[in-house]
Structures are given as structure tokens and as C-alpha cells.
Backbone as JSON Lines, residues from 0, in Angstrom:
{"i":0,"aa":"M","n":[-47.67,48.36,2.43],"ca":[-47.3,47.45,1.56],"c":[-47.21,47.96,0.17]}
{"i":1,"aa":"S","n":[-46.07,47.61,-0.75],"ca":[-45.87,48.2,-2.07],"c":[-46.74,47.53,-3.11]}
{"i":2,"aa":"S","n":[-47.17,48.29,-4.14],"ca":[-47.84,47.57,-5.25],"c":[-47.06,46.72,-5.98]}
{"i":3,"aa":"T","n":[-47.63,45.68,-6.78],"ca":[-47.01,44.74,-7.51],"c":[-47.47,44.87,-8.88]}
{"i":4,"aa":"V","n":[-46.32,44.88,-9.79],"ca":[-46.64,44.85,-11.27],"c":[-45.91,43.48,-11.75]}
{"i":5,"aa":"M","n":[-46.66,43.02,-12.78],"ca":[-46.19,41.77,-13.47],"c":[-45.91,42.17,-14.83]}
{"i":6,"aa":"V","n":[-44.72,41.82,-15.47],"ca":[-44.3,42.34,-16.76],"c":[-43.96,40.86,-17.64]}
{"i":7,"aa":"T","n":[-44.48,40.77,-18.62],"ca":[-44.21,39.47,-19.53],"c":[-43.13,40.36,-20.62]}
{"i":8,"aa":"G","n":[-42.26,39.38,-21.05],"ca":[-41.24,39.75,-22.04],"c":[-40.25,40.86,-21.41]}
{"i":9,"aa":"A","n":[-39.76,40.65,-20.26],"ca":[-38.89,41.82,-19.57],"c":[-37.54,41.48,-19.68]}
{"i":10,"aa":"N","n":[-37.07,40.79,-20.55],"ca":[-35.73,40.63,-20.73],"c":[-34.99,41.77,-21.62]}
{"i":11,"aa":"R","n":[-35.84,42.4,-22.23],"ca":[-35.05,43.44,-23.22],"c":[-36.16,44.57,-23.49]}
{"i":12,"aa":"G","n":[-35.57,45.68,-24.1],"ca":[-36.48,46.62,-24.6],"c":[-37.49,47.21,-23.75]}
{"i":13,"aa":"L","n":[-38.76,47.44,-24.19],"ca":[-39.56,48.02,-23.27],"c":[-39.98,47.32,-22.0]}
{"i":14,"aa":"G","n":[-39.99,46.01,-22.01],"ca":[-40.44,45.21,-20.92],"c":[-39.44,45.42,-19.88]}
{"i":15,"aa":"L","n":[-38.03,45.35,-20.22],"ca":[-36.96,45.59,-19.15],"c":[-36.91,46.93,-18.63]}
{"i":16,"aa":"E","n":[-37.23,47.94,-19.43],"ca":[-37.42,49.27,-18.88],"c":[-38.62,49.38,-17.92]}
{"i":17,"aa":"F","n":[-39.54,48.76,-18.28],"ca":[-40.74,48.77,-17.39],"c":[-40.44,48.06,-16.17]}
{"i":18,"aa":"A","n":[-39.75,47.04,-16.04],"ca":[-39.32,46.5,-14.92],"c":[-38.3,47.42,-14.06]}
{"i":19,"aa":"R","n":[-37.39,48.05,-14.78],"ca":[-36.35,49.02,-14.18],"c":[-37.15,50.03,-13.37]}
{"i":20,"aa":"Q","n":[-38.14,50.7,-14.19],"ca":[-38.67,51.87,-13.75],"c":[-39.68,51.63,-12.57]}
{"i":21,"aa":"Y","n":[-40.3,50.51,-12.75],"ca":[-41.25,50.25,-11.59],"c":[-40.49,49.78,-10.33]}
{"i":22,"aa":"A","n":[-39.34,49.05,-10.42],"ca":[-38.39,48.73,-9.31],"c":[-37.91,49.96,-8.64]}
{"i":23,"aa":"A","n":[-37.5,50.84,-9.57],"ca":[-36.96,52.28,-9.01],"c":[-37.94,52.88,-8.23]}
{"i":24,"aa":"D","n":[-39.25,52.79,-8.63],"ca":[-40.27,53.48,-7.84],"c":[-40.84,52.76,-6.7]}
{"i":25,"aa":"G","n":[-40.18,51.55,-6.39],"ca":[-40.41,50.88,-5.12],"c":[-41.5,49.78,-5.3]}
{"i":26,"aa":"W","n":[-41.98,49.45,-6.49],"ca":[-42.9,48.63,-6.66],"c":[-42.33,47.02,-6.63]}
{"i":27,"aa":"R","n":[-43.11,46.0,-6.24],"ca":[-42.66,44.66,-6.29],"c":[-42.82,44.24,-7.92]}
{"i":28,"aa":"V","n":[-41.69,43.69,-8.56],"ca":[-41.72,43.45,-9.94],"c":[-41.69,41.94,-10.02]}
{"i":29,"aa":"L","n":[-42.74,41.38,-10.82],"ca":[-42.67,39.87,-11.24],"c":[-42.52,40.06,-12.71]}
{"i":30,"aa":"A","n":[-41.25,39.58,-13.12],"ca":[-40.9,39.83,-14.52],"c":[-40.7,38.56,-15.22]}
{"i":31,"aa":"T","n":[-41.05,38.26,-16.54],"ca":[-40.8,37.1,-17.06],"c":[-39.81,37.27,-18.39]}
{"i":32,"aa":"Y","n":[-39.2,36.19,-18.59],"ca":[-38.35,36.1,-19.73],"c":[-38.42,34.71,-20.35]}
{"i":33,"aa":"R","n":[-38.08,34.71,-21.65],"ca":[-38.21,33.39,-22.27],"c":[-36.7,32.67,-22.49]}
{"i":34,"aa":"N","n":[-35.85,33.24,-22.75],"ca":[-34.47,32.65,-22.91],"c":[-33.32,33.38,-22.1]}
{"i":35,"aa":"P","n":[-32.95,32.46,-21.17],"ca":[-31.92,32.98,-19.99],"c":[-30.61,33.46,-20.77]}
{"i":36,"aa":"D","n":[-30.27,33.01,-22.12],"ca":[-29.17,33.47,-22.73],"c":[-29.05,34.91,-22.9]}
{"i":37,"aa":"V","n":[-30.38,35.48,-23.2],"ca":[-30.44,37.0,-23.54],"c":[-31.21,37.59,-22.32]}
{"i":38,"aa":"A","n":[-31.25,37.26,-21.24],"ca":[-31.95,37.88,-20.11],"c":[-31.03,38.32,-18.93]}
{"i":39,"aa":"G","n":[-29.82,38.64,-19.3],"ca":[-28.62,39.05,-18.31],"c":[-29.04,40.19,-17.68]}
{"i":40,"aa":"E","n":[-29.61,41.21,-18.25],"ca":[-29.8,42.46,-17.44],"c":[-31.09,42.22,-16.73]}
{"i":41,"aa":"L","n":[-32.0,41.33,-16.92],"ca":[-33.18,41.34,-16.08],"c":[-32.77,40.45,-14.86]}
{"i":42,"aa":"L","n":[-31.86,39.36,-15.16],"ca":[-31.46,38.43,-14.12],"c":[-30.7,39.18,-13.24]}
{"i":43,"aa":"E","n":[-29.78,40.2,-13.52],"ca":[-29.2,41.06,-12.59],"c":[-30.03,42.04,-11.94]}
{"i":44,"aa":"L","n":[-31.16,42.54,-12.5],"ca":[-32.04,43.37,-11.87],"c":[-32.68,42.61,-10.75]}
{"i":45,"aa":"A","n":[-33.0,41.33,-11.09],"ca":[-33.63,40.38,-10.21],"c":[-32.92,40.1,-8.87]}
{"i":46,"aa":"Q","n":[-31.59,40.54,-8.81],"ca":[-30.75,40.46,-7.54],"c":[-31.44,41.54,-6.52]}
{"i":47,"aa":"Q","n":[-32.18,42.56,-7.0],"ca":[-32.75,43.4,-6.0],"c":[-33.93,42.72,-5.38]}
{"i":48,"aa":"D","n":[-34.08,43.07,-3.98],"ca":[-35.24,42.41,-3.15],"c":[-36.63,42.5,-3.78]}
{"i":49,"aa":"N","n":[-36.79,43.56,-4.44],"ca":[-38.28,43.76,-5.0],"c":[-38.48,43.21,-6.33]}
{"i":50,"aa":"V","n":[-37.56,42.57,-6.95],"ca":[-37.59,42.09,-8.21],"c":[-37.47,40.61,-8.46]}
{"i":51,"aa":"Q","n":[-38.49,39.88,-9.14],"ca":[-38.33,38.4,-9.2],"c":[-38.49,38.27,-10.58]}
{"i":52,"aa":"A","n":[-37.69,37.25,-11.16],"ca":[-37.82,36.95,-12.6],"c":[-38.12,35.43,-12.76]}
{"i":53,"aa":"F","n":[-39.12,35.05,-13.64],"ca":[-39.5,33.84,-14.03],"c":[-39.29,33.54,-15.48]}
{"i":54,"aa":"R","n":[-38.83,32.22,-15.63],"ca":[-38.69,31.92,-17.01],"c":[-40.12,31.53,-17.42]}
{"i":55,"aa":"L","n":[-40.61,32.17,-18.78],"ca":[-41.79,31.76,-19.34],"c":[-41.9,32.04,-20.78]}
{"i":56,"aa":"D","n":[-42.25,31.08,-21.56],"ca":[-42.53,31.07,-23.0],"c":[-44.02,31.44,-23.08]}
{"i":57,"aa":"V","n":[-44.41,32.56,-23.45],"ca":[-45.9,32.88,-23.55],"c":[-46.68,32.15,-24.59]}
{"i":58,"aa":"S","n":[-46.03,31.59,-25.52],"ca":[-46.63,30.65,-26.56],"c":[-46.96,29.27,-25.94]}
{"i":59,"aa":"D","n":[-46.44,29.12,-24.73],"ca":[-46.87,27.79,-24.05],"c":[-47.9,28.19,-23.14]}
{"i":60,"aa":"F","n":[-49.14,27.88,-23.24],"ca":[-50.09,28.16,-22.53],"c":[-50.36,27.22,-21.29]}
{"i":61,"aa":"D","n":[-49.85,26.07,-21.3],"ca":[-49.69,25.32,-20.03],"c":[-48.65,26.02,-19.1]}
{"i":62,"aa":"A","n":[-47.79,26.63,-19.67],"ca":[-46.63,27.23,-18.79],"c":[-47.21,28.46,-18.15]}
{"i":63,"aa":"I","n":[-47.98,29.11,-18.8],"ca":[-48.78,30.31,-18.33],"c":[-49.7,30.02,-17.2]}
{"i":64,"aa":"A","n":[-50.53,28.99,-17.38],"ca":[-51.29,28.38,-16.3],"c":[-50.53,27.95,-15.04]}
{"i":65,"aa":"A","n":[-49.38,27.25,-15.43],"ca":[-48.6,26.83,-14.33],"c":[-48.01,28.0,-13.48]}
{"i":66,"aa":"L","n":[-47.39,28.86,-14.12],"ca":[-47.01,30.1,-13.52],"c":[-47.9,30.85,-12.48]}
{"i":67,"aa":"A","n":[-49.12,31.02,-13.17],"ca":[-50.23,31.51,-12.41],"c":[-50.51,30.6,-11.24]}
{"i":68,"aa":"E","n":[-50.54,29.29,-11.21],"ca":[-50.73,28.49,-10.07],"c":[-49.64,28.61,-9.16]}
{"i":69,"aa":"D","n":[-48.31,28.7,-9.78],"ca":[-47.27,28.76,-8.64],"c":[-47.28,30.14,-7.9]}
{"i":70,"aa":"L","n":[-47.9,31.09,-8.57],"ca":[-48.09,32.49,-7.89],"c":[-49.38,32.81,-7.33]}
{"i":71,"aa":"H","n":[-50.1,31.68,-7.13],"ca":[-51.71,31.8,-6.73],"c":[-51.79,32.71,-5.55]}
{"i":72,"aa":"D","n":[-50.89,32.85,-4.62],"ca":[-51.17,33.71,-3.38],"c":[-50.67,35.18,-3.82]}
{"i":73,"aa":"E","n":[-50.28,35.59,-4.94],"ca":[-49.83,36.92,-5.37],"c":[-51.07,37.77,-5.58]}
{"i":74,"aa":"T","n":[-50.97,38.93,-5.18],"ca":[-51.95,39.88,-5.65],"c":[-51.12,40.8,-6.65]}
{"i":75,"aa":"I","n":[-51.73,40.94,-7.81],"ca":[-51.13,41.83,-8.96],"c":[-51.85,42.89,-9.27]}
{"i":76,"aa":"D","n":[-51.12,44.12,-8.95],"ca":[-51.96,45.3,-9.33],"c":[-52.01,45.88,-10.67]}
{"i":77,"aa":"V","n":[-51.02,45.62,-11.31],"ca":[-50.9,46.0,-12.79],"c":[-50.28,44.7,-13.44]}
{"i":78,"aa":"F","n":[-50.84,44.38,-14.5],"ca":[-50.43,43.16,-15.47],"c":[-50.06,43.85,-16.66]}
{"i":79,"aa":"L","n":[-48.89,43.77,-17.12],"ca":[-48.37,44.29,-18.33],"c":[-47.96,43.22,-19.26]}
{"i":80,"aa":"S","n":[-48.87,43.03,-20.27],"ca":[-48.61,42.08,-21.22],"c":[-47.68,42.54,-22.3]}
{"i":81,"aa":"N","n":[-46.5,42.46,-22.19],"ca":[-45.43,43.22,-23.05],"c":[-44.83,42.15,-24.03]}
{"i":82,"aa":"A","n":[-44.83,40.92,-23.63],"ca":[-43.98,39.85,-24.68],"c":[-44.67,40.0,-26.14]}
{"i":83,"aa":"G","n":[-43.73,40.08,-27.03],"ca":[-44.22,40.32,-28.34],"c":[-43.2,39.54,-29.32]}
{"i":84,"aa":"L","n":[-43.78,39.33,-30.59],"ca":[-43.1,38.83,-31.52],"c":[-43.28,39.49,-32.86]}
{"i":85,"aa":"F","n":[-42.23,39.92,-33.55],"ca":[-42.54,40.73,-34.83],"c":[-42.61,39.93,-36.03]}
{"i":86,"aa":"G","n":[-41.64,39.03,-36.13],"ca":[-41.49,38.12,-37.3],"c":[-40.49,38.7,-38.21]}
{"i":87,"aa":"P","n":[-40.26,38.29,-39.39],"ca":[-39.25,38.72,-40.21],"c":[-39.69,39.99,-40.81]}
{"i":88,"aa":"K","n":[-38.8,41.1,-41.05],"ca":[-38.99,42.2,-41.65],"c":[-38.81,42.06,-43.12]}
{"i":89,"aa":"P","n":[-39.89,42.33,-44.04],"ca":[-39.8,42.36,-45.45],"c":[-38.53,43.34,-45.83]}
{"i":90,"aa":"G","n":[-37.82,42.88,-46.86],"ca":[-36.55,43.65,-47.48],"c":[-35.29,43.24,-46.72]}
{"i":91,"aa":"A","n":[-35.38,42.86,-45.55],"ca":[-34.32,42.32,-44.63],"c":[-33.69,41.29,-45.29]}
{"i":92,"aa":"E","n":[-32.54,41.25,-45.93],"ca":[-32.0,39.98,-46.44],"c":[-32.93,39.31,-47.48]}
{"i":93,"aa":"S","n":[-33.81,40.01,-48.21],"ca":[-34.67,39.63,-49.08],"c":[-35.68,38.74,-48.39]}
{"i":94,"aa":"D","n":[-36.04,39.05,-46.98],"ca":[-37.02,38.22,-46.48],"c":[-38.69,38.63,-46.68]}
{"i":95,"aa":"L","n":[-39.27,37.96,-47.51],"ca":[-40.55,38.41,-47.94],"c":[-41.77,37.67,-47.08]}
{"i":96,"aa":"R","n":[-41.37,36.79,-46.18],"ca":[-42.36,36.04,-45.51],"c":[-43.51,36.52,-44.72]}
{"i":97,"aa":"Q","n":[-43.62,37.91,-44.69],"ca":[-44.81,38.69,-44.21],"c":[-45.23,39.53,-45.45]}
{"i":98,"aa":"S","n":[-44.92,39.03,-46.77],"ca":[-45.42,39.74,-47.88],"c":[-46.52,38.97,-48.67]}
{"i":99,"aa":"F","n":[-47.5,39.61,-49.24],"ca":[-48.34,39.07,-50.05],"c":[-47.65,37.98,-51.16]}
{"i":100,"aa":"G","n":[-48.21,36.83,-51.19],"ca":[-47.55,35.98,-52.14],"c":[-46.45,35.06,-51.65]}
{"i":101,"aa":"H","n":[-45.77,35.4,-50.55],"ca":[-44.7,34.86,-49.92],"c":[-44.94,34.61,-48.48]}
{"i":102,"aa":"I","n":[-46.25,34.54,-48.05],"ca":[-46.58,34.46,-46.62],"c":[-46.06,32.98,-46.23]}
{"i":103,"aa":"D","n":[-45.5,32.97,-45.04],"ca":[-44.97,31.96,-44.33],"c":[-46.03,31.8,-43.14]}
{"i":104,"aa":"Y","n":[-47.0,30.9,-43.29],"ca":[-48.07,30.77,-42.37],"c":[-47.56,30.2,-41.06]}
{"i":105,"aa":"G","n":[-46.66,29.59,-41.05],"ca":[-46.07,29.13,-39.65],"c":[-45.66,30.33,-38.8]}
{"i":106,"aa":"I","n":[-45.07,31.45,-39.61],"ca":[-44.66,32.72,-38.82],"c":[-45.98,33.36,-38.55]}
{"i":107,"aa":"V","n":[-47.0,33.38,-39.48],"ca":[-48.12,34.07,-39.06],"c":[-48.91,33.49,-37.76]}
{"i":108,"aa":"R","n":[-48.81,32.2,-37.58],"ca":[-49.37,31.45,-36.46],"c":[-48.44,31.65,-35.29]}
{"i":109,"aa":"D","n":[-47.25,31.78,-35.34],"ca":[-46.46,32.07,-34.17],"c":[-46.62,33.4,-33.59]}
{"i":110,"aa":"V","n":[-46.73,34.42,-34.6],"ca":[-47.02,35.89,-34.2],"c":[-48.32,36.11,-33.55]}
{"i":111,"aa":"L","n":[-49.22,35.52,-34.32],"ca":[-50.81,35.67,-33.78],"c":[-50.66,34.98,-32.27]}
{"i":112,"aa":"T","n":[-50.06,33.88,-32.06],"ca":[-50.1,33.17,-30.83],"c":[-49.41,34.11,-29.62]}
{"i":113,"aa":"V","n":[-48.27,34.67,-29.98],"ca":[-47.55,35.34,-28.96],"c":[-48.33,36.72,-28.78]}
{"i":114,"aa":"N","n":[-48.72,37.52,-29.93],"ca":[-49.26,38.71,-29.86],"c":[-50.52,38.96,-29.28]}
{"i":115,"aa":"A","n":[-51.52,38.03,-29.81],"ca":[-52.93,38.04,-29.52],"c":[-53.46,37.18,-28.6]}
{"i":116,"aa":"L","n":[-52.98,35.8,-28.8],"ca":[-53.59,34.75,-27.84],"c":[-52.92,34.67,-26.55]}
{"i":117,"aa":"A","n":[-51.69,34.86,-26.46],"ca":[-51.04,34.81,-25.2],"c":[-51.42,35.98,-24.19]}
{"i":118,"aa":"P","n":[-51.79,37.05,-24.62],"ca":[-52.37,37.96,-23.76],"c":[-53.69,37.58,-23.18]}
{"i":119,"aa":"L","n":[-54.56,37.04,-23.91],"ca":[-55.84,36.52,-23.67],"c":[-55.66,35.46,-22.51]}
{"i":120,"aa":"K","n":[-54.85,34.4,-22.68],"ca":[-54.35,33.43,-21.87],"c":[-53.9,33.98,-20.62]}
{"i":121,"aa":"C","n":[-53.13,35.02,-20.53],"ca":[-52.43,35.55,-19.45],"c":[-53.6,36.25,-18.69]}
{"i":122,"aa":"A","n":[-54.63,36.88,-19.24],"ca":[-55.72,37.43,-18.6],"c":[-56.65,36.32,-17.83]}
{"i":123,"aa":"E","n":[-56.87,35.28,-18.6],"ca":[-57.66,34.2,-17.96],"c":[-57.0,33.45,-16.88]}
{"i":124,"aa":"S","n":[-55.59,33.41,-16.87],"ca":[-54.87,32.72,-15.98],"c":[-54.67,33.48,-14.81]}
{"i":125,"aa":"F","n":[-54.5,34.88,-14.92],"ca":[-54.14,35.79,-13.79],"c":[-55.25,36.72,-13.3]}
{"i":126,"aa":"V","n":[-56.5,36.37,-13.67],"ca":[-57.63,37.31,-13.33],"c":[-57.72,37.32,-11.97]}
{"i":127,"aa":"E","n":[-57.73,36.21,-11.35],"ca":[-57.87,36.23,-9.76],"c":[-56.87,36.99,-9.16]}
{"i":128,"aa":"H","n":[-55.64,36.95,-9.44],"ca":[-54.41,37.74,-8.89],"c":[-54.83,39.21,-9.08]}
{"i":129,"aa":"I","n":[-55.24,39.62,-10.26],"ca":[-55.54,41.02,-10.49],"c":[-56.77,41.47,-9.74]}
{"i":130,"aa":"A","n":[-57.89,40.68,-9.67],"ca":[-59.05,41.0,-8.98],"c":[-58.87,41.19,-7.52]}
{"i":131,"aa":"R","n":[-57.93,40.66,-6.92],"ca":[-57.85,40.92,-5.52],"c":[-57.04,42.25,-5.23]}
{"i":132,"aa":"S","n":[-56.47,42.94,-6.17],"ca":[-55.78,44.11,-5.99],"c":[-56.88,45.37,-5.69]}
{"i":133,"aa":"E","n":[-56.33,46.43,-5.38],"ca":[-57.16,47.7,-5.5],"c":[-57.05,48.34,-6.64]}
{"i":134,"aa":"Q","n":[-55.93,48.24,-7.47],"ca":[-55.8,48.87,-8.62],"c":[-56.38,48.26,-9.91]}
{"i":135,"aa":"R","n":[-56.19,46.83,-9.89],"ca":[-56.97,46.02,-11.08],"c":[-56.73,46.57,-12.52]}
{"i":136,"aa":"K","n":[-55.61,46.44,-12.83],"ca":[-55.2,46.87,-14.26],"c":[-54.56,45.9,-15.13]}
{"i":137,"aa":"F","n":[-55.12,45.59,-16.41],"ca":[-54.46,44.6,-17.25],"c":[-54.14,45.57,-18.52]}
{"i":138,"aa":"V","n":[-52.98,45.69,-18.83],"ca":[-52.31,46.53,-19.93],"c":[-51.61,45.61,-21.03]}
{"i":139,"aa":"A","n":[-52.15,45.79,-22.14],"ca":[-51.45,44.97,-23.22],"c":[-50.73,46.11,-24.21]}
{"i":140,"aa":"L","n":[-49.47,45.77,-24.51],"ca":[-48.78,46.64,-25.43],"c":[-49.17,46.29,-26.83]}
{"i":141,"aa":"S","n":[-49.85,47.34,-27.57],"ca":[-50.2,47.21,-28.97],"c":[-49.18,47.99,-29.76]}
{"i":142,"aa":"S","n":[-49.65,48.39,-30.97],"ca":[-48.88,49.14,-31.94],"c":[-49.69,49.81,-32.85]}
{"i":143,"aa":"I","n":[-49.26,51.09,-33.28],"ca":[-50.03,51.74,-34.43],"c":[-50.24,50.83,-35.74]}
{"i":144,"aa":"E","n":[-49.37,49.84,-35.81],"ca":[-49.4,49.11,-36.89],"c":[-50.78,47.94,-36.94]}
{"i":145,"aa":"G","n":[-51.47,47.89,-35.61],"ca":[-52.7,47.18,-35.68],"c":[-53.86,47.99,-35.98]}
{"i":146,"aa":"S","n":[-53.69,49.31,-36.33],"ca":[-54.79,50.13,-36.66],"c":[-55.16,49.79,-38.14]}
{"i":147,"aa":"I","n":[-56.29,49.51,-38.33],"ca":[-56.85,49.18,-39.68],"c":[-56.75,50.33,-40.59]}
{"i":148,"aa":"S","n":[-57.01,51.47,-40.09],"ca":[-56.89,52.7,-41.01],"c":[-55.48,53.04,-41.47]}
{"i":149,"aa":"R","n":[-54.52,52.38,-40.73],"ca":[-53.16,52.85,-41.15],"c":[-52.41,51.61,-41.97]}
{"i":150,"aa":"A","n":[-53.1,50.64,-42.3],"ca":[-52.79,49.48,-42.88],"c":[-52.52,49.89,-44.47]}
{"i":151,"aa":"Q","n":[-51.3,49.42,-44.96],"ca":[-51.17,49.6,-46.33],"c":[-50.64,48.39,-46.94]}
{"i":152,"aa":"R","n":[-49.42,47.7,-46.57],"ca":[-49.14,46.58,-47.21],"c":[-48.06,45.87,-46.44]}
{"i":153,"aa":"D","n":[-47.59,44.65,-46.82],"ca":[-46.75,43.89,-46.04],"c":[-46.98,43.61,-44.45]}
{"i":154,"aa":"L","n":[-46.09,43.12,-43.75],"ca":[-46.25,42.89,-42.31],"c":[-47.42,42.21,-41.82]}
{"i":155,"aa":"Y","n":[-47.98,41.3,-42.75],"ca":[-49.3,40.69,-42.55],"c":[-49.43,40.07,-41.12]}
{"i":156,"aa":"A","n":[-48.43,39.21,-40.54],"ca":[-48.24,38.61,-39.37],"c":[-48.5,39.55,-38.18]}
{"i":157,"aa":"Y","n":[-47.33,40.52,-38.22],"ca":[-47.33,41.52,-37.13],"c":[-48.57,42.3,-37.06]}
{"i":158,"aa":"R","n":[-49.05,42.99,-38.28],"ca":[-50.23,43.89,-38.19],"c":[-51.39,43.18,-37.85]}
{"i":159,"aa":"S","n":[-51.77,42.07,-38.34],"ca":[-52.87,41.13,-38.23],"c":[-52.84,40.97,-36.59]}
{"i":160,"aa":"S","n":[-51.74,40.56,-36.1],"ca":[-51.62,40.2,-34.72],"c":[-52.02,41.25,-33.56]}
{"i":161,"aa":"K","n":[-51.48,42.61,-34.11],"ca":[-51.86,43.67,-33.22],"c":[-53.34,44.12,-33.37]}
{"i":162,"aa":"A","n":[-53.77,44.06,-34.54],"ca":[-55.18,44.25,-34.58],"c":[-56.07,43.34,-34.0]}
{"i":163,"aa":"A","n":[-55.56,42.0,-34.0],"ca":[-56.42,41.03,-33.09],"c":[-56.2,41.31,-31.58]}
{"i":164,"aa":"L","n":[-55.11,41.84,-31.21],"ca":[-54.73,42.01,-29.74],"c":[-55.72,43.37,-29.35]}
{"i":165,"aa":"N","n":[-55.93,44.29,-30.27],"ca":[-56.78,45.27,-29.98],"c":[-58.19,44.78,-29.72]}
{"i":166,"aa":"M","n":[-58.69,43.87,-30.48],"ca":[-60.06,43.34,-30.23],"c":[-60.09,42.55,-29.03]}
{"i":167,"aa":"V","n":[-59.16,41.74,-28.8],"ca":[-58.91,40.88,-27.61],"c":[-59.04,41.78,-26.31]}
{"i":168,"aa":"T","n":[-58.34,42.97,-26.33],"ca":[-58.26,43.87,-25.09],"c":[-59.72,44.43,-25.0]}
{"i":169,"aa":"R","n":[-60.5,44.85,-26.2],"ca":[-61.79,45.56,-26.16],"c":[-62.62,44.58,-25.53]}
{"i":170,"aa":"L","n":[-62.68,43.2,-25.95],"ca":[-63.54,42.12,-25.49],"c":[-63.37,41.96,-23.98]}
{"i":171,"aa":"L","n":[-61.99,41.64,-23.54],"ca":[-61.62,41.57,-22.17],"c":[-62.24,42.94,-21.28]}
{"i":172,"aa":"S","n":[-62.13,43.93,-21.97],"ca":[-62.73,45.19,-21.13],"c":[-64.05,44.99,-20.71]}
{"i":173,"aa":"G","n":[-64.83,44.41,-21.64],"ca":[-66.37,44.19,-21.35],"c":[-66.35,43.0,-20.23]}
{"i":174,"aa":"D","n":[-65.8,42.02,-20.59],"ca":[-65.94,40.74,-19.66],"c":[-65.42,40.96,-18.27]}
{"i":175,"aa":"L","n":[-64.36,41.82,-18.09],"ca":[-63.79,42.14,-16.55],"c":[-64.31,43.17,-16.02]}
{"i":176,"aa":"A","n":[-65.21,44.03,-16.62],"ca":[-65.78,45.24,-16.14],"c":[-66.57,45.08,-14.65]}
{"i":177,"aa":"D","n":[-67.47,43.92,-14.51],"ca":[-68.07,43.72,-13.39],"c":[-67.2,43.31,-12.23]}
{"i":178,"aa":"R","n":[-66.0,42.85,-12.62],"ca":[-64.74,42.65,-11.48],"c":[-63.96,43.86,-11.13]}
{"i":179,"aa":"G","n":[-64.39,44.98,-11.78],"ca":[-63.66,46.22,-11.49],"c":[-62.21,46.13,-12.08]}
{"i":180,"aa":"I","n":[-61.98,45.4,-13.18],"ca":[-60.61,45.27,-13.83],"c":[-60.68,46.15,-15.03]}
{"i":181,"aa":"T","n":[-59.67,47.26,-14.91],"ca":[-59.6,48.03,-16.21],"c":[-58.53,47.47,-17.13]}
{"i":182,"aa":"V","n":[-59.05,47.11,-18.55],"ca":[-58.23,46.6,-19.39],"c":[-58.01,47.58,-20.64]}
{"i":183,"aa":"V","n":[-56.85,47.82,-20.95],"ca":[-56.47,48.7,-22.02],"c":[-55.33,48.18,-22.9]}
{"i":184,"aa":"S","n":[-55.26,48.65,-24.08],"ca":[-54.1,48.4,-24.96],"c":[-53.59,49.81,-25.24]}
{"i":185,"aa":"I","n":[-52.12,49.77,-25.11],"ca":[-51.46,51.11,-25.31],"c":[-50.42,50.8,-26.55]}
{"i":186,"aa":"C","n":[-50.05,52.1,-27.13],"ca":[-49.1,52.01,-28.23],"c":[-48.15,52.92,-27.75]}
{"i":187,"aa":"P","n":[-46.96,52.3,-27.33],"ca":[-46.0,53.1,-26.6],"c":[-45.01,54.01,-27.55]}
{"i":188,"aa":"G","n":[-45.16,53.94,-28.94],"ca":[-44.35,54.68,-29.62],"c":[-44.69,54.59,-31.05]}
């Protein structure tokens, strides 16, 4: 029986590439996307027998729980919490909403929800699926921007969210250790 990976935010970028690579290696891939209008490549990939795509907005915690319930019989060997939100980039079209003195706290809330709280909710909702596997891995995609020693200025929402994700990952690592689940955050680039 092949291994199963679940990838959130698989409609583009790293998430889509993770889905492609795992599928090419013969894994069963459970991939999520938020917006079908920009998920064409993933939906095309899902035509393969070993790939399934599910619509999921990770900022909707009830939807995460519902998907976990829908997939209650699935065993997930590797859960890749990839879905993320950057927020506006300072300087782009004079957008300063992540810069001191101009912070848009709605954006901060949204970015923190997607980047730090959603992975926690995914871990809570899918822990039984992961615990049933032999591999038992939960991987969160972080960023060097979450490193406190590298912080300088701007990007308050994004950098704070990735620092929070690193802490969430560290805490999950301790909480899930007795279940044999390895929890890590990685910085892909």
C-alpha cells in the first residue's frame, strides 16, 4: 500500500510542486485549495488516480474540522501544512499596511490566522489520521522571516505569523511526542 501525504494550499507554488512530486513518486496525495478559479493545475493533477483535491479555506476552522471528519477513515503519513498568506508588501504600490505607523490590524489578524493558527487547527483535527500511520509526520512550512535574530523592520504581519508558527510547531512537537508524531517546521528557501 502506498503512503499518503496531505498538502494544504496546493493550488500553486510550493504546495502544487509538493503535490506533483509526491504523486510522481507514487504517493497518494490529498491536496487542498481555497479558490477553484486559480486551482486549474491542481485540479488537472487530480485527474490522476492517486491525487484527490479538496476545497478548503484554512481560515475557516469549522471547514478544517469538517474535512477531517469527511476523511475520518484516511491514514495520513505526512501532513504538509503549506497554506500561507503573505499580506501586502511594503513599497508595492505605496502599500505600507505591514509597516510601523500604518499597520492594518485586519491584515495582521488574517495573516496570523492562516499562517499560525490554521496549522494548529489542522494538527488538532487530523491528529488521529496521522497517529494511525507508521511515518507519523506533521510538517509546517515556515520562513527565515520568522527568525527573531533576523528581524529588522516592516512585514509585521508576515514575520510575526511565522515566528508564532515556529512556536506552535515547537509546542506541538512536545504535545504529540508520546503519540510518536514528529512535528517540524521547515524553511524551504
